[in-house]
PDB file as gemmi writes it, atoms N, CA and C in Angstrom:
CRYST1    1.000    1.000    1.000  90.00  90.00  90.00 P 1                      
ATOM      1  N   LEU A   1      88.888 108.041 105.144  1.00  0.00           N  
ATOM      2  CA  LEU A   1      88.830 109.076 104.213  1.00  0.00           C  
ATOM      3  C   LEU A   1      87.806 110.479 104.410  1.00  0.00           C  
ATOM      4  N   GLY A   2      88.619 111.860 104.178  1.00  0.00           N  
ATOM      5  CA  GLY A   2      87.078 112.317 104.320  1.00  0.00           C  
ATOM      6  C   GLY A   2      86.672 112.881 102.557  1.00  0.00           C  
ATOM      7  N   PRO A   3      85.531 113.815 101.848  1.00  0.00           N  
ATOM      8  CA  PRO A   3      85.077 114.138 100.925  1.00  0.00           C  
ATOM      9  C   PRO A   3      86.449 114.639 100.012  1.00  0.00           C  
ATOM     10  N   GLY A   4      87.031 113.990  98.781  1.00  0.00           N  
ATOM     11  CA  GLY A   4      87.783 114.311  97.861  1.00  0.00           C  
ATOM     12  C   GLY A   4      89.511 114.163  98.408  1.00  0.00           C  
ATOM     13  N   GLU A   5      89.370 113.571  99.345  1.00  0.00           N  
ATOM     14  CA  GLU A   5      90.751 112.850  99.909  1.00  0.00           C  
ATOM     15  C   GLU A   5      91.222 111.749  99.333  1.00  0.00           C  
ATOM     16  N   ARG A   6      92.290 111.893  98.978  1.00  0.00           N  
ATOM     17  CA  ARG A   6      93.506 111.111  98.199  1.00  0.00           C  
ATOM     18  C   ARG A   6      94.966 110.396  99.283  1.00  0.00           C  
ATOM     19  N   VAL A   7      94.789 109.270  99.151  1.00  0.00           N  
ATOM     20  CA  VAL A   7      95.572 108.121  99.723  1.00  0.00           C  
ATOM     21  C   VAL A   7      97.883 108.624  98.313  1.00  0.00           C  
ATOM     22  N   TRP A   8      98.608 109.399  98.844  1.00  0.00           N  
ATOM     23  CA  TRP A   8      99.824 108.955  98.250  1.00  0.00           C  
ATOM     24  C   TRP A   8     100.394 108.417  98.764  1.00  0.00           C  
ATOM     25  N   LEU A   9     101.090 107.432  97.804  1.00  0.00           N  
ATOM     26  CA  LEU A   9     102.326 106.026  98.005  1.00  0.00           C  
ATOM     27  C   LEU A   9     103.389 107.517  97.537  1.00  0.00           C  
ATOM     28  N   VAL A  10     104.752 107.527  98.501  1.00  0.00           N  
ATOM     29  CA  VAL A  10     105.369 108.069  98.448  1.00  0.00           C  
ATOM     30  C   VAL A  10     107.119 107.558  98.996  1.00  0.00           C  
ATOM     31  N   CYS A  11     108.284 108.125  98.501  1.00  0.00           N  
ATOM     32  CA  CYS A  11     109.238 107.330  98.709  1.00  0.00           C  
ATOM     33  C   CYS A  11     110.609 108.723  97.991  1.00  0.00           C  
ATOM     34  N   ALA A  12     111.046 109.271  99.068  1.00  0.00           N  
ATOM     35  CA  ALA A  12     112.162 110.412  99.517  1.00  0.00           C  
ATOM     36  C   ALA A  12     113.116 109.624  98.209  1.00  0.00           C  
ATOM     37  N   ASP A  13     113.323 108.574  98.346  1.00  0.00           N  
ATOM     38  CA  ASP A  13     114.406 108.387  97.168  1.00  0.00           C  
ATOM     39  C   ASP A  13     114.873 106.765  96.774  1.00  0.00           C  
ATOM     40  N   VAL A  14     114.363 106.291  95.697  1.00  0.00           N  
ATOM     41  CA  VAL A  14     114.468 105.281  94.351  1.00  0.00           C  
ATOM     42  C   VAL A  14     115.971 105.046  94.218  1.00  0.00           C  
ATOM     43  N   PRO A  15     116.332 103.968  94.047  1.00  0.00           N  
ATOM     44  CA  PRO A  15     118.151 103.791  93.802  1.00  0.00           C  
ATOM     45  C   PRO A  15     118.175 103.884  92.294  1.00  0.00           C  
ATOM     46  N   GLY A  16     117.022 103.445  91.964  1.00  0.00           N  
ATOM     47  CA  GLY A  16     117.135 103.124  90.055  1.00  0.00           C  
ATOM     48  C   GLY A  16     115.942 103.179  89.529  1.00  0.00           C  
ATOM     49  N   PRO A  17     115.778 102.957  88.792  1.00  0.00           N  
ATOM     50  CA  PRO A  17     114.910 102.191  87.352  1.00  0.00           C  
ATOM     51  C   PRO A  17     114.268 101.809  88.643  1.00  0.00           C  
ATOM     52  N   ALA A  18     112.651 101.703  88.799  1.00  0.00           N  
ATOM     53  CA  ALA A  18     111.500 101.077  89.310  1.00  0.00           C  
ATOM     54  C   ALA A  18     110.082 100.886  88.776  1.00  0.00           C  
ATOM     55  N   GLU A  19     109.537  99.300  89.564  1.00  0.00           N  
ATOM     56  CA  GLU A  19     108.056  99.629  89.079  1.00  0.00           C  
ATOM     57  C   GLU A  19     107.738  99.355  90.779  1.00  0.00           C  
ATOM     58  N   VAL A  20     106.791 100.311  90.285  1.00  0.00           N  
ATOM     59  CA  VAL A  20     105.632  99.755  91.768  1.00  0.00           C  
ATOM     60  C   VAL A  20     105.066  99.483  91.534  1.00  0.00           C  
ATOM     61  N   VAL A  21     104.197  98.581  92.949  1.00  0.00           N  
ATOM     62  CA  VAL A  21     103.109  97.908  93.069  1.00  0.00           C  
ATOM     63  C   VAL A  21     102.230  97.472  94.101  1.00  0.00           C  
ATOM     64  N   VAL A  22     100.812  97.930  93.847  1.00  0.00           N  
ATOM     65  CA  VAL A  22      99.839  97.913  94.740  1.00  0.00           C  
ATOM     66  C   VAL A  22      99.098  97.356  94.852  1.00  0.00           C  
ATOM     67  N   ASN A  23      99.059  96.003  95.532  1.00  0.00           N  
ATOM     68  CA  ASN A  23      97.642  94.685  95.084  1.00  0.00           C  
ATOM     69  C   ASN A  23      97.766  94.111  94.283  1.00  0.00           C  
ATOM     70  N   GLY A  24      99.001  94.027  93.374  1.00  0.00           N  
ATOM     71  CA  GLY A  24      98.885  93.249  92.381  1.00  0.00           C  
ATOM     72  C   GLY A  24      99.185  94.125  90.703  1.00  0.00           C  
ATOM     73  N   GLU A  25      98.840  95.262  91.722  1.00  0.00           N  
ATOM     74  CA  GLU A  25      98.374  96.261  90.405  1.00  0.00           C  
ATOM     75  C   GLU A  25      99.841  97.460  90.120  1.00  0.00           C  
ATOM     76  N   PRO A  26      99.873  97.602  88.838  1.00  0.00           N  
ATOM     77  CA  PRO A  26     100.602  98.836  88.769  1.00  0.00           C  
ATOM     78  C   PRO A  26     100.862  99.889  89.088  1.00  0.00           C  
ATOM     79  N   ALA A  27     101.716 101.249  90.151  1.00  0.00           N  
ATOM     80  CA  ALA A  27     101.095 102.061  90.135  1.00  0.00           C  
ATOM     81  C   ALA A  27     101.484 103.268  89.914  1.00  0.00           C  
ATOM     82  N   GLY A  28     102.952 102.759  89.372  1.00  0.00           N  
ATOM     83  CA  GLY A  28     103.673 103.628  89.077  1.00  0.00           C  
ATOM     84  C   GLY A  28     105.447 103.262  88.630  1.00  0.00           C  
ATOM     85  N   ARG A  29     105.869 104.213  87.601  1.00  0.00           N  
ATOM     86  CA  ARG A  29     107.357 103.772  87.344  1.00  0.00           C  
ATOM     87  C   ARG A  29     108.144 104.879  87.355  1.00  0.00           C  
ATOM     88  N   LEU A  30     109.387 104.616  87.339  1.00  0.00           N  
ATOM     89  CA  LEU A  30     110.372 105.618  87.540  1.00  0.00           C  
ATOM     90  C   LEU A  30     111.653 105.109  86.282  1.00  0.00           C  
ATOM     91  N   ASP A  31     111.679 105.839  85.309  1.00  0.00           N  
ATOM     92  CA  ASP A  31     113.013 105.493  84.666  1.00  0.00           C  
ATOM     93  C   ASP A  31     114.510 105.246  84.909  1.00  0.00           C  
ATOM     94  N   ALA A  32     114.630 106.283  85.872  1.00  0.00           N  
ATOM     95  CA  ALA A  32     115.696 106.758  87.121  1.00  0.00           C  
ATOM     96  C   ALA A  32     116.138 106.700  88.394  1.00  0.00           C  
ATOM     97  N   ALA A  33     116.643 106.642  88.890  1.00  0.00           N  
ATOM     98  CA  ALA A  33     116.568 107.025  90.338  1.00  0.00           C  
ATOM     99  C   ALA A  33     116.056 107.914  90.404  1.00  0.00           C  
ATOM    100  N   GLY A  34     115.381 108.703  91.949  1.00  0.00           N  
ATOM    101  CA  GLY A  34     114.578 109.852  92.617  1.00  0.00           C  
ATOM    102  C   GLY A  34     113.910 109.569  93.159  1.00  0.00           C  
ATOM    103  N   GLN A  35     113.021 110.296  93.533  1.00  0.00           N  
ATOM    104  CA  GLN A  35     111.722 110.497  94.117  1.00  0.00           C  
ATOM    105  C   GLN A  35     110.762 110.457  93.523  1.00  0.00           C  
ATOM    106  N   PHE A  36     109.653 109.526  94.415  1.00  0.00           N  
ATOM    107  CA  PHE A  36     108.321 108.106  93.869  1.00  0.00           C  
ATOM    108  C   PHE A  36     107.257 109.257  94.468  1.00  0.00           C  
ATOM    109  N   ALA A  37     106.170 109.765  94.176  1.00  0.00           N  
ATOM    110  CA  ALA A  37     104.831 109.771  94.833  1.00  0.00           C  
ATOM    111  C   ALA A  37     103.914 109.726  93.382  1.00  0.00           C  
ATOM    112  N   ALA A  38     102.836 108.833  94.091  1.00  0.00           N  
ATOM    113  CA  ALA A  38     101.577 108.647  93.098  1.00  0.00           C  
ATOM    114  C   ALA A  38     100.474 108.529  94.021  1.00  0.00           C  
ATOM    115  N   ASP A  39      99.287 109.013  93.654  1.00  0.00           N  
ATOM    116  CA  ASP A  39      97.880 108.470  93.403  1.00  0.00           C  
ATOM    117  C   ASP A  39      97.486 107.033  94.229  1.00  0.00           C  
ATOM    118  N   VAL A  40      97.652 106.493  95.415  1.00  0.00           N  
ATOM    119  CA  VAL A  40      97.032 104.845  95.184  1.00  0.00           C  
ATOM    120  C   VAL A  40      95.723 104.828  95.766  1.00  0.00           C  
ATOM    121  N   THR A  41      95.065 105.848  95.477  1.00  0.00           N  
ATOM    122  CA  THR A  41      93.473 106.043  96.657  1.00  0.00           C  
ATOM    123  C   THR A  41      92.684 104.049  95.814  1.00  0.00           C  
ATOM    124  N   ALA A  42      92.816 104.014  94.595  1.00  0.00           N  
ATOM    125  CA  ALA A  42      91.717 103.123  93.313  1.00  0.00           C  
ATOM    126  C   ALA A  42      92.898 102.042  93.590  1.00  0.00           C  
ATOM    127  N   HIS A  43      94.154 101.560  94.388  1.00  0.00           N  
ATOM    128  CA  HIS A  43      94.366 100.420  94.304  1.00  0.00           C  
ATOM    129  C   HIS A  43      94.116 100.106  96.054  1.00  0.00           C  
ATOM    130  N   LEU A  44      93.921 100.676  97.231  1.00  0.00           N  
ATOM    131  CA  LEU A  44      93.441 100.406  97.860  1.00  0.00           C  
ATOM    132  C   LEU A  44      92.306  99.449  98.811  1.00  0.00           C  
ATOM    133  N   ALA A  45      92.824  98.451  99.560  1.00  0.00           N  
ATOM    134  CA  ALA A  45      91.696  97.398 100.275  1.00  0.00           C  
ATOM    135  C   ALA A  45      91.847  97.612 101.693  1.00  0.00           C  
ATOM    136  N   PRO A  46      90.909  96.067 102.299  1.00  0.00           N  
ATOM    137  CA  PRO A  46      90.886  96.795 103.719  1.00  0.00           C  
ATOM    138  C   PRO A  46      92.852  96.011 104.604  1.00  0.00           C  
ATOM    139  N   ARG A  47      93.308  95.545 103.187  1.00  0.00           N  
ATOM    140  CA  ARG A  47      94.855  94.773 103.971  1.00  0.00           C  
ATOM    141  C   ARG A  47      95.850  94.776 102.227  1.00  0.00           C  
ATOM    142  N   ASN A  48      96.485  95.211 102.762  1.00  0.00           N  
ATOM    143  CA  ASN A  48      97.402  96.260 101.400  1.00  0.00           C  
ATOM    144  C   ASN A  48      98.828  95.681 101.369  1.00  0.00           C  
ATOM    145  N   THR A  49      99.344  95.579 100.233  1.00  0.00           N  
ATOM    146  CA  THR A  49     100.529  95.072  99.866  1.00  0.00           C  
ATOM    147  C   THR A  49     101.510  96.247  98.970  1.00  0.00           C  
ATOM    148  N   VAL A  50     102.915  96.612  98.996  1.00  0.00           N  
ATOM    149  CA  VAL A  50     103.294  97.264  98.480  1.00  0.00           C  
ATOM    150  C   VAL A  50     104.710  96.799  98.108  1.00  0.00           C  
ATOM    151  N   ALA A  51     104.827  96.951  96.558  1.00  0.00           N  
ATOM    152  CA  ALA A  51     105.887  96.184  95.990  1.00  0.00           C  
ATOM    153  C   ALA A  51     107.265  97.890  95.437  1.00  0.00           C  
ATOM    154  N   PHE A  52     108.251  97.983  95.480  1.00  0.00           N  
ATOM    155  CA  PHE A  52     109.345  98.361  94.717  1.00  0.00           C  
ATOM    156  C   PHE A  52     110.177  97.353  94.279  1.00  0.00           C  
ATOM    157  N   VAL A  53     110.217  97.549  93.037  1.00  0.00           N  
ATOM    158  CA  VAL A  53     110.617  96.282  92.045  1.00  0.00           C  
ATOM    159  C   VAL A  53     112.137  97.651  91.446  1.00  0.00           C  
ATOM    160  N   VAL A  54     112.600  97.289  91.899  1.00  0.00           N  
ATOM    161  CA  VAL A  54     113.841  98.608  91.538  1.00  0.00           C  
ATOM    162  C   VAL A  54     114.950  97.398  91.310  1.00  0.00           C  
ATOM    163  N   ALA A  55     115.836  97.999  90.056  1.00  0.00           N  
ATOM    164  CA  ALA A  55     117.648  98.156  89.445  1.00  0.00           C  
ATOM    165  C   ALA A  55     118.385  98.520  90.312  1.00  0.00           C  
ATOM    166  N   SER A  56     119.247  97.815  91.356  1.00  0.00           N  
ATOM    167  CA  SER A  56     119.623  98.369  92.201  1.00  0.00           C  
ATOM    168  C   SER A  56     119.550  97.261  93.657  1.00  0.00           C  
ATOM    169  N   GLY A  57     120.858  97.086  94.195  1.00  0.00           N  
ATOM    170  CA  GLY A  57     120.953  96.654  95.159  1.00  0.00           C  
ATOM    171  C   GLY A  57     121.103  98.076  96.282  1.00  0.00           C  
ATOM    172  N   SER A  58     121.130  98.773  96.127  1.00  0.00           N  
ATOM    173  CA  SER A  58     121.289  99.882  97.022  1.00  0.00           C  
ATOM    174  C   SER A  58     118.919  99.842  98.134  1.00  0.00           C  
ATOM    175  N   PRO A  59     119.697 100.656  99.515  1.00  0.00           N  
ATOM    176  CA  PRO A  59     118.128 100.705  99.575  1.00  0.00           C  
ATOM    177  C   PRO A  59     117.490 101.778  99.755  1.00  0.00           C  
ATOM    178  N   LEU A  60     115.827 101.400  99.382  1.00  0.00           N  
ATOM    179  CA  LEU A  60     115.277 102.756  99.862  1.00  0.00           C  
ATOM    180  C   LEU A  60     115.366 103.736 100.318  1.00  0.00           C  
ATOM    181  N   GLY A  61     114.777 105.194 100.258  1.00  0.00           N  
ATOM    182  CA  GLY A  61     114.633 105.928 101.095  1.00  0.00           C  
ATOM    183  C   GLY A  61     113.348 105.688 101.976  1.00  0.00           C  
ATOM    184  N   GLU A  62     113.235 106.920 102.365  1.00  0.00           N  
ATOM    185  CA  GLU A  62     111.604 106.649 103.459  1.00  0.00           C  
ATOM    186  C   GLU A  62     110.323 106.810 102.665  1.00  0.00           C  
ATOM    187  N   VAL A  63     109.983 105.293 103.053  1.00  0.00           N  
ATOM    188  CA  VAL A  63     108.926 104.964 102.134  1.00  0.00           C  
ATOM    189  C   VAL A  63     107.774 105.484 103.438  1.00  0.00           C  
ATOM    190  N   ALA A  64     106.194 106.743 102.845  1.00  0.00           N  
ATOM    191  CA  ALA A  64     105.431 106.520 103.651  1.00  0.00           C  
ATOM    192  C   ALA A  64     104.207 106.855 102.368  1.00  0.00           C  
ATOM    193  N   LEU A  65     102.558 106.381 103.870  1.00  0.00           N  
ATOM    194  CA  LEU A  65     101.394 107.019 102.971  1.00  0.00           C  
ATOM    195  C   LEU A  65     101.300 108.687 103.712  1.00  0.00           C  
ATOM    196  N   GLU A  66     100.343 109.207 102.687  1.00  0.00           N  
ATOM    197  CA  GLU A  66     100.431 110.125 102.795  1.00  0.00           C  
ATOM    198  C   GLU A  66      98.736 111.002 102.684  1.00  0.00           C  
ATOM    199  N   ILE A  67      98.006 111.134 103.506  1.00  0.00           N  
ATOM    200  CA  ILE A  67      96.001 111.707 102.726  1.00  0.00           C  
ATOM    201  C   ILE A  67      96.109 113.237 102.725  1.00  0.00           C  
ATOM    202  N   ARG A  68      95.908 113.497 101.136  1.00  0.00           N  
ATOM    203  CA  ARG A  68      96.060 114.528 100.984  1.00  0.00           C  
ATOM    204  C   ARG A  68      94.815 115.270 100.388  1.00  0.00           C  
ATOM    205  N   ALA A  69      94.265 116.603 101.154  1.00  0.00           N  
ATOM    206  CA  ALA A  69      93.053 117.163 100.648  1.00  0.00           C  
ATOM    207  C   ALA A  69      93.206 117.717  99.533  1.00  0.00           C  
ATOM    208  N   PRO A  70      91.908 117.712  99.063  1.00  0.00           N  
ATOM    209  CA  PRO A  70      91.472 117.952  97.854  1.00  0.00           C  
ATOM    210  C   PRO A  70      92.297 119.362  97.160  1.00  0.00           C  
ATOM    211  N   ALA A  71      92.804 119.434  96.110  1.00  0.00           N  
ATOM    212  CA  ALA A  71      93.313 120.904  96.048  1.00  0.00           C  
ATOM    213  C   ALA A  71      92.304 122.010  95.813  1.00  0.00           C  
ATOM    214  N   GLY A  72      93.045 123.312  96.088  1.00  0.00           N  
ATOM    215  CA  GLY A  72      92.519 124.107  96.439  1.00  0.00           C  
ATOM    216  C   GLY A  72      91.725 124.757  97.511  1.00  0.00           C  
ATOM    217  N   THR A  73      91.790 123.312  99.411  1.00  0.00           N  
ATOM    218  CA  THR A  73      91.519 123.835 100.201  1.00  0.00           C  
ATOM    219  C   THR A  73      92.676 123.498 101.086  1.00  0.00           C  
TER     220      THR A  73                                                      
END                                                                             
């Protein structure tokens, strides 16, 4: 990562209430279905696991990691 860059975990569609865990640490939660985005930079390690614990049997939408530049650049 470059100076000030952050890594965000994003999901286009979480089908219900959910908890998101990165490397065993809470990274965010949703109280209802919708989009998810969270800065997970502080949770990252050389190898990583991500879990979406969702109160729905429907599949997740597209999940991605985004590297975002500092605000104002």
